[in-house]
Every structure is written in C-alpha cells, then in structure tokens.
C-alpha positions as YAML, in Angstrom:
chain: A
units: angstrom
residues:
- id: 1
  name: MET
  ca: [38.66, 75.59, 147.43]
- id: 2
  name: SER
  ca: [38.57, 75.02, 143.66]
- id: 3
  name: ASP
  ca: [35.75, 72.44, 144.07]
- id: 4
  name: ALA
  ca: [33.65, 74.92, 146.03]
- id: 5
  name: ARG
  ca: [34.33, 77.58, 143.40]
- id: 6
  name: SER
  ca: [33.20, 75.23, 140.63]
- id: 7
  name: GLN
  ca: [30.00, 74.39, 142.49]
- id: 8
  name: ILE
  ca: [29.17, 78.07, 142.98]
- id: 9
  name: LEU
  ca: [29.81, 78.85, 139.33]
- id: 10
  name: ASP
  ca: [27.69, 75.87, 138.22]
- id: 11
  name: ARG
  ca: [24.79, 77.15, 140.33]
- id: 12
  name: ILE
  ca: [25.13, 80.63, 138.84]
- id: 13
  name: ARG
  ca: [25.09, 79.22, 135.28]
- id: 14
  name: ALA
  ca: [22.04, 77.13, 136.11]
- id: 15
  name: ALA
  ca: [20.23, 80.12, 137.60]
- id: 16
  name: THR
  ca: [21.04, 82.32, 134.60]
- id: 17
  name: GLY
  ca: [20.02, 79.80, 132.00]
- id: 18
  name: GLY
  ca: [23.51, 78.62, 131.14]
- id: 19
  name: ALA
  ca: [24.86, 81.99, 130.07]
- id: 20
  name: ALA
  ca: [28.26, 81.93, 128.47]
- id: 21
  name: ALA
  ca: [31.20, 82.02, 130.84]
- id: 22
  name: PRO
  ca: [33.12, 85.30, 130.95]
- id: 23
  name: PRO
  ca: [36.25, 85.40, 128.80]
- id: 24
  name: GLU
  ca: [39.58, 84.53, 130.36]
- id: 25
  name: PRO
  ca: [41.51, 87.64, 131.42]
- id: 26
  name: PRO
  ca: [44.67, 88.36, 129.44]
- id: 27
  name: ARG
  ca: [47.80, 86.94, 131.01]
- id: 28
  name: ASP
  ca: [50.43, 88.59, 128.84]
- id: 29
  name: TYR
  ca: [52.03, 90.40, 131.75]
- id: 30
  name: ARG
  ca: [55.67, 89.80, 132.65]
- id: 31
  name: HIS
  ca: [56.35, 86.51, 134.40]
- id: 32
  name: HIS
  ca: [60.15, 86.70, 134.63]
- id: 33
  name: ASP
  ca: [62.37, 89.57, 135.66]
- id: 34
  name: GLU
  ca: [65.44, 90.18, 133.51]
- id: 35
  name: ARG
  ca: [67.33, 92.34, 136.00]
- id: 36
  name: SER
  ca: [70.55, 91.01, 137.49]
- id: 37
  name: HIS
  ca: [70.67, 89.73, 141.07]
- id: 38
  name: ALA
  ca: [72.50, 92.88, 142.22]
- id: 39
  name: GLU
  ca: [69.92, 95.11, 140.51]
- id: 40
  name: ARG
  ca: [67.04, 93.25, 142.17]
- id: 41
  name: VAL
  ca: [68.59, 93.63, 145.61]
- id: 42
  name: GLU
  ca: [69.22, 97.34, 145.08]
- id: 43
  name: LEU
  ca: [65.68, 97.90, 143.82]
- id: 44
  name: PHE
  ca: [64.16, 96.01, 146.74]
- id: 45
  name: CYS
  ca: [66.09, 98.10, 149.26]
- id: 46
  name: GLU
  ca: [65.05, 101.28, 147.48]
- id: 47
  name: ARG
  ca: [61.37, 100.36, 147.41]
- id: 48
  name: VAL
  ca: [61.35, 99.27, 151.06]
- id: 49
  name: GLY
  ca: [62.81, 102.67, 151.96]
- id: 50
  name: ASP
  ca: [60.09, 104.38, 149.93]
- id: 51
  name: TYR
  ca: [57.55, 102.88, 152.35]
- id: 52
  name: GLN
  ca: [59.24, 104.68, 155.25]
- id: 53
  name: ALA
  ca: [60.68, 101.47, 156.61]
- id: 54
  name: GLU
  ca: [64.26, 101.17, 157.78]
- id: 55
  name: VAL
  ca: [66.42, 98.96, 155.59]
- id: 56
  name: LYS
  ca: [69.97, 97.88, 156.22]
- id: 57
  name: ARG
  ca: [72.19, 95.52, 154.24]
- id: 58
  name: VAL
  ca: [74.41, 93.30, 156.38]
- id: 59
  name: HIS
  ca: [76.77, 90.38, 155.99]
- id: 60
  name: ARG
  ca: [75.52, 87.11, 157.47]
- id: 61
  name: ASP
  ca: [78.23, 87.28, 160.13]
- id: 62
  name: GLN
  ca: [76.91, 90.70, 161.14]
- id: 63
  name: LEU
  ca: [73.29, 89.64, 161.56]
- id: 64
  name: ARG
  ca: [73.36, 89.02, 165.31]
- id: 65
  name: ALA
  ca: [74.84, 92.46, 165.97]
- id: 66
  name: ALA
  ca: [72.46, 94.09, 163.48]
- id: 67
  name: ILE
  ca: [69.41, 92.65, 165.26]
- id: 68
  name: ARG
  ca: [70.76, 93.76, 168.64]
- id: 69
  name: ASN
  ca: [71.53, 97.27, 167.38]
- id: 70
  name: ALA
  ca: [68.11, 97.69, 165.77]
- id: 71
  name: LEU
  ca: [66.38, 96.66, 168.98]
- id: 72
  name: LYS
  ca: [68.59, 98.99, 171.03]
- id: 73
  name: ARG
  ca: [67.90, 101.87, 168.65]
- id: 74
  name: HIS
  ca: [64.17, 101.44, 169.21]
- id: 75
  name: HIS
  ca: [64.52, 100.79, 172.97]
- id: 76
  name: ALA
  ca: [63.07, 97.28, 172.62]
- id: 77
  name: LYS
  ca: [63.98, 94.99, 175.52]
- id: 78
  name: ARG
  ca: [61.34, 92.23, 175.50]
- id: 79
  name: VAL
  ca: [61.08, 90.66, 172.06]
- id: 80
  name: ALA
  ca: [58.96, 87.88, 170.59]
- id: 81
  name: ILE
  ca: [60.49, 85.34, 168.20]
- id: 82
  name: PRO
  ca: [59.19, 82.21, 166.42]
- id: 83
  name: ALA
  ca: [59.69, 79.09, 168.51]
- id: 84
  name: SER
  ca: [62.27, 77.67, 166.06]
- id: 85
  name: PHE
  ca: [64.24, 80.88, 165.56]
- id: 86
  name: PRO
  ca: [68.04, 80.29, 165.25]
- id: 87
  name: GLN
  ca: [69.76, 80.81, 168.59]
- id: 88
  name: ALA
  ca: [72.92, 81.99, 166.84]
- id: 89
  name: TRP
  ca: [71.09, 85.19, 165.82]
- id: 90
  name: LEU
  ca: [70.08, 86.08, 169.39]
- id: 91
  name: SER
  ca: [72.03, 88.35, 171.70]
- id: 92
  name: PRO
  ca: [72.11, 87.55, 175.46]
- id: 93
  name: SER
  ca: [71.61, 91.24, 176.25]
- id: 94
  name: VAL
  ca: [67.99, 91.08, 175.01]
- id: 95
  name: GLU
  ca: [65.09, 89.12, 176.51]
- id: 96
  name: PHE
  ca: [63.84, 87.00, 173.62]
- id: 97
  name: ILE
  ca: [60.53, 85.22, 174.23]
- id: 98
  name: PRO
  ca: [59.80, 82.21, 171.97]
- id: 99
  name: ASP
  ca: [56.22, 81.97, 170.78]
- id: 100
  name: HIS
  ca: [54.64, 78.87, 172.26]
- id: 101
  name: GLY
  ca: [51.10, 80.18, 171.91]
- id: 102
  name: LEU
  ca: [51.43, 83.75, 173.14]
- id: 103
  name: THR
  ca: [48.07, 85.51, 173.26]
- id: 104
  name: ALA
  ca: [47.38, 88.78, 171.47]
- id: 105
  name: ARG
  ca: [47.43, 90.57, 174.85]
- id: 106
  name: GLU
  ca: [50.78, 89.02, 175.75]
- id: 107
  name: LEU
  ca: [52.22, 90.03, 172.37]
- id: 108
  name: ASP
  ca: [50.88, 93.54, 172.81]
- id: 109
  name: ASP
  ca: [52.86, 93.83, 176.05]
- id: 110
  name: LEU
  ca: [56.13, 93.08, 174.22]
- id: 111
  name: ASP
  ca: [58.29, 95.70, 172.54]
- id: 112
  name: ALA
  ca: [59.04, 94.00, 169.23]
- id: 113
  name: VAL
  ca: [59.14, 90.84, 167.16]
- id: 114
  name: VAL
  ca: [61.91, 89.41, 164.96]
- id: 115
  name: THR
  ca: [61.02, 87.07, 162.09]
- id: 116
  name: GLY
  ca: [62.28, 85.80, 158.79]
- id: 117
  name: CYS
  ca: [60.28, 85.62, 155.55]
- id: 118
  name: SER
  ca: [59.54, 83.27, 152.64]
- id: 119
  name: VAL
  ca: [60.16, 85.55, 149.66]
- id: 120
  name: ALA
  ca: [60.52, 89.25, 148.85]
- id: 121
  name: ILE
  ca: [59.57, 91.22, 145.72]
- id: 122
  name: ALA
  ca: [61.95, 93.84, 144.37]
- id: 123
  name: GLU
  ca: [59.52, 95.71, 142.12]
- id: 124
  name: THR
  ca: [56.97, 96.35, 144.87]
- id: 125
  name: GLY
  ca: [59.19, 96.27, 147.96]
- id: 126
  name: THR
  ca: [56.91, 93.61, 149.41]
- id: 127
  name: ILE
  ca: [57.80, 90.87, 151.90]
- id: 128
  name: ILE
  ca: [55.74, 87.67, 152.02]
- id: 129
  name: THR
  ca: [55.52, 85.48, 155.11]
- id: 130
  name: THR
  ca: [53.84, 82.08, 155.12]
- id: 131
  name: GLY
  ca: [54.06, 80.91, 158.72]
- id: 132
  name: GLY
  ca: [57.32, 79.06, 158.11]
- id: 133
  name: GLN
  ca: [59.92, 77.91, 160.62]
- id: 134
  name: TYR
  ca: [61.58, 81.30, 161.02]
- id: 135
  name: GLU
  ca: [58.36, 83.30, 160.50]
- id: 136
  name: GLY
  ca: [55.97, 81.89, 163.06]
- id: 137
  name: ARG
  ca: [52.27, 82.58, 163.28]
- id: 138
  name: ARG
  ca: [50.70, 85.49, 161.41]
- id: 139
  name: LEU
  ca: [49.78, 87.03, 164.76]
- id: 140
  name: LEU
  ca: [53.46, 87.56, 165.58]
- id: 141
  name: SER
  ca: [54.02, 90.10, 162.82]
- id: 142
  name: LEU
  ca: [50.71, 91.92, 163.35]
- id: 143
  name: VAL
  ca: [50.62, 92.80, 167.05]
- id: 144
  name: PRO
  ca: [53.98, 94.12, 168.39]
- id: 145
  name: ASP
  ca: [54.70, 97.76, 167.54]
- id: 146
  name: LEU
  ca: [58.11, 97.02, 165.98]
- id: 147
  name: HIS
  ca: [58.75, 94.29, 163.41]
- id: 148
  name: ILE
  ca: [62.32, 93.40, 162.47]
- id: 149
  name: CYS
  ca: [62.26, 91.18, 159.38]
- id: 150
  name: ILE
  ca: [65.26, 89.29, 158.05]
- id: 151
  name: VAL
  ca: [65.40, 88.92, 154.27]
- id: 152
  name: SER
  ca: [68.15, 86.93, 152.60]
- id: 153
  name: GLU
  ca: [69.33, 88.30, 149.26]
- id: 154
  name: SER
  ca: [68.65, 84.86, 147.78]
- id: 155
  name: GLN
  ca: [64.95, 85.27, 148.68]
- id: 156
  name: ILE
  ca: [64.51, 88.42, 146.59]
- id: 157
  name: VAL
  ca: [62.78, 87.96, 143.23]
- id: 158
  name: GLY
  ca: [61.92, 90.64, 140.72]
- id: 159
  name: LEU
  ca: [58.18, 90.37, 140.09]
- id: 160
  name: VAL
  ca: [54.94, 89.47, 141.83]
- id: 161
  name: PRO
  ca: [54.24, 86.41, 139.59]
- id: 162
  name: GLU
  ca: [57.66, 84.99, 140.46]
- id: 163
  name: ALA
  ca: [56.98, 85.36, 144.18]
- id: 164
  name: LEU
  ca: [53.51, 83.80, 143.96]
- id: 165
  name: ALA
  ca: [54.91, 80.87, 141.99]
- id: 166
  name: GLN
  ca: [57.32, 80.18, 144.86]
- id: 167
  name: VAL
  ca: [54.62, 80.10, 147.53]
- id: 168
  name: GLN
  ca: [51.90, 78.44, 145.45]
- id: 169
  name: LEU
  ca: [52.50, 74.93, 146.79]
- id: 170
  name: LEU
  ca: [52.72, 76.18, 150.38]
- id: 171
  name: VAL
  ca: [49.21, 77.55, 149.97]
- id: 172
  name: SER
  ca: [47.60, 74.80, 147.88]
- id: 173
  name: ARG
  ca: [49.11, 71.79, 149.68]
- id: 174
  name: GLN
  ca: [49.91, 72.99, 153.19]
- id: 175
  name: ARG
  ca: [47.12, 75.60, 153.43]
- id: 176
  name: ARG
  ca: [49.52, 78.18, 154.80]
- id: 177
  name: PRO
  ca: [48.31, 81.78, 155.15]
- id: 178
  name: LEU
  ca: [50.05, 84.52, 153.18]
- id: 179
  name: THR
  ca: [50.89, 87.85, 154.78]
- id: 180
  name: LEU
  ca: [52.10, 90.56, 152.39]
- id: 181
  name: ILE
  ca: [54.08, 93.33, 154.09]
- id: 182
  name: SER
  ca: [54.80, 96.55, 152.24]
- id: 183
  name: GLY
  ca: [56.26, 98.89, 154.83]
- id: 184
  name: PRO
  ca: [54.90, 99.70, 158.30]
- id: 185
  name: SER
  ca: [51.16, 99.46, 158.85]
- id: 186
  name: ALA
  ca: [49.64, 102.69, 157.54]
- id: 187
  name: THR
  ca: [46.52, 104.21, 156.06]
- id: 188
  name: SER
  ca: [45.22, 107.68, 155.18]
- id: 189
  name: ASP
  ca: [42.23, 109.47, 156.64]
- id: 190
  name: ILE
  ca: [39.76, 111.58, 154.68]
- id: 191
  name: GLU
  ca: [42.26, 114.46, 154.64]
- id: 192
  name: LEU
  ca: [44.90, 112.10, 153.15]
- id: 193
  name: GLU
  ca: [47.04, 112.36, 156.27]
- id: 194
  name: ARG
  ca: [49.16, 109.27, 156.85]
- id: 195
  name: VAL
  ca: [48.27, 107.34, 160.02]
- id: 196
  name: GLU
  ca: [50.59, 104.53, 161.10]
- id: 197
  name: GLY
  ca: [49.90, 101.49, 163.24]
- id: 198
  name: VAL
  ca: [46.23, 101.04, 162.39]
- id: 199
  name: HIS
  ca: [46.35, 97.29, 161.72]
- id: 200
  name: GLY
  ca: [49.92, 96.25, 162.49]
- id: 201
  name: PRO
  ca: [53.37, 97.49, 163.53]
- id: 202
  name: ARG
  ca: [54.07, 101.21, 163.23]
- id: 203
  name: LYS
  ca: [57.77, 100.51, 162.65]
- id: 204
  name: LEU
  ca: [59.39, 98.06, 160.25]
- id: 205
  name: VAL
  ca: [63.11, 97.31, 160.08]
- id: 206
  name: VAL
  ca: [64.30, 95.12, 157.20]
- id: 207
  name: LEU
  ca: [67.72, 93.49, 157.43]
- id: 208
  name: VAL
  ca: [68.85, 92.34, 153.99]
- id: 209
  name: VAL
  ca: [71.43, 89.61, 154.47]
- id: 210
  name: GLY
  ca: [74.09, 88.79, 151.91]
- id: 211
  name: GLU
  ca: [77.11, 86.54, 151.84]
- id: 212
  name: GLU
  ca: [79.38, 89.45, 150.94]
- id: 213
  name: ASN
  ca: [79.80, 92.77, 152.69]
- id: 214
  name: PRO
  ca: [77.56, 95.42, 151.05]
...
C-alpha cells in the first residue's frame, strides 16, 4: 500500500511541476496513558455505557453463565460464534452455530453472535476486532441483531495511539481488516433522531472479564 501511495504522490508532484510537499502534521498528541489499570477499566465501562450498550464486569469463572444470561435476557436461542471459539464458554442450553462460511442471509436468520476482540480503548469506549481466532470474520459482528463481545481487562488500553500500535503489525503484515465498534450501530436522521441498526447490530452487550471479582 505504501508503494502505491508513493507512486500516486510522485505523479501528482510531476503533474504540478514538483511543488513542495505539504508539511508533516504535528504529532505532539498523547501516546501513552498515565491512568492506572483500574482507572482505565472503569473509564472504558463508563464510556461503553454512554453509547447505550450494556456492559457487565464478570470474573473469568463467571463468563459462561454471563454469556448464557445475556442471551436469555434478549431471547436469543440460535447464536453464531467464530469457528475456534472456546467450548468452555458455551452453555448446552443454547444452540451455538460455528461459522464455517455462513452466508449473510444465514447470519441474518440467527438471533445473535458472540465474539472476542483484539483491543479496547478506555478513552473512547471503542472495541477493535481484527478477525482473530476468537473474533471471526468481520461479517459475524455486522449482521446479527445482537452482538455480545468479550473484552478482557488486560486488553483495555487508555488511548487510541496505544491501541493502533498494538494492531499495527496485524494490519501491515497479515493484512487483517480492522473493525472499530463504539456502541450499537446507530445514526441520526435530519431531525437528529437516533436510529439504531442501520449498518450493524442494534444491541451490543460487552462482558468485561477480570481475574478478580468486580
């Protein structure tokens, strides 16, 4: 991608008579968050709630029950999961359907999806998925009406630059797609009325998993 960018810029300079390149943008923004781990987790949960998503902190031993309860609360019975999703997190009372190439129509017929994530950002309440083992294809988190996302406390960083630094190699070397999730899918019409579910799930449940009881 960088080679193509360089070629395009070279052609522009040639066409404009070698005009001077634009100045580099300032990069004196914060690169490292100085909040404590506990403060980052609290802030992330607060910001996720601001987006009208459900957020619940659970102990790792409670995760299986938390997933089952969230699905029951939303009356979800047929649920998509990434093909490599941990079996220990799945309850036998729910029909979990591993993704081995489910079509968009097949996903639309399901009630929900459960995935993990790659990193989460406290300051913006944003979750980033990269198509990893517990995340699956981008399509999984965009089609079903309910998305339950599992975020480990250890995955929460403070700032956007910190999160992008973590996924940089996944993008540059493995060409993985990035999906940034900040609450349920929503937009506003011309009257500024919130409309949910326009380009993704209308409901988002975030389970923040720690090693200690919250």
